[in-house]
C-alpha positions, 0 to 999 in steps of 0.5 A: 349887485349895487351901484350908486350912480355918479351923474345922478343921486340914485342908488340901483340894486339888481337881484337875480333869483334862480328857480331850482325847479324850472328854467326861470329867473326873476330879476328885481331892480330897486331904484332909490332917489337919494335926493330931495329933487324929482328925477325923470329917468329911462330904464330898460332891460337890454337883452341882446339875443342870438337869432336864426333866420325864421325866428318869431318875435313874440309880442302880445296884442299891441301897437308898434311904431318905428323909433327912427324912420331914417334907421328903418329898412323894413318899416317905411312909414312913421305910423302906428300899426297893430303888431305884427303888421306895419307899412312899407314905404309904398303903403303896402302892409307887411309883417315884422315878426319873422327874422330875415337872413343875415344876407338881407342886410336889413335893420329895424327898430320899433317901439311897442305900446298899449301892450295887452299883457307884459310879455315879449320874447323870441321863438325858435322852430329848430330848437322848439323853444322860446325865450320869454320875458314877463313883467308888469306893464306898470313897471315896463309899459313899453317894449323896444325891439331893435333888430340887426339882420346884418344891416347894422355893423354886420351884427345879426341880433335881436335886442328886446327892451322892456322899457319905462319910456318912449321915445329914447330921448329923455327930454322928449319923453318928459315933454310927452308924459311918457317918462318914468319919474323918481320922486324925492327920496322915493324907492321903486321896485321893478321886476321881470321874469325870464324863462325858457319854454319848450313847445 
């Protein structure tokens, strides 16, 4: 799949390679700057995943922090903590790796950084399976974890975003030095592997 962007002079190519011998797919992205200007950008794999109560969010050793504290209904303080721990509004330590029921009407959105390895996913006890994404942390140094447990438009979904940037505001990411950049005429390749694992 190939797309030339309309608002910026960038060509994007997406290639999906299926493995015939195992439940795995490799996804490659080629990003080509077709101008002589440097272009800062945000790029993320935006995987919306169906969930069930009690599913386990899988992240390596990393730091997490709420993306927008006003959106958070689980994490209550704008502080970095080590996954799966976070802080409630009253300062109590809480854990954020298990999905609550839809009836909880909760929602959460946090960034993860300083990933020990490039991996994220979700594990389901009922099916004894996990959906995993593996990637190089130079391609995707962050993972965004957006969760709606009935609290956001009544959706019950987990969105895992291996991402090039934090925060989502490109202007702030540029100021903070946490934005991806395409140099003049530069071509970048970013890859990840999606696999289903039984346990």
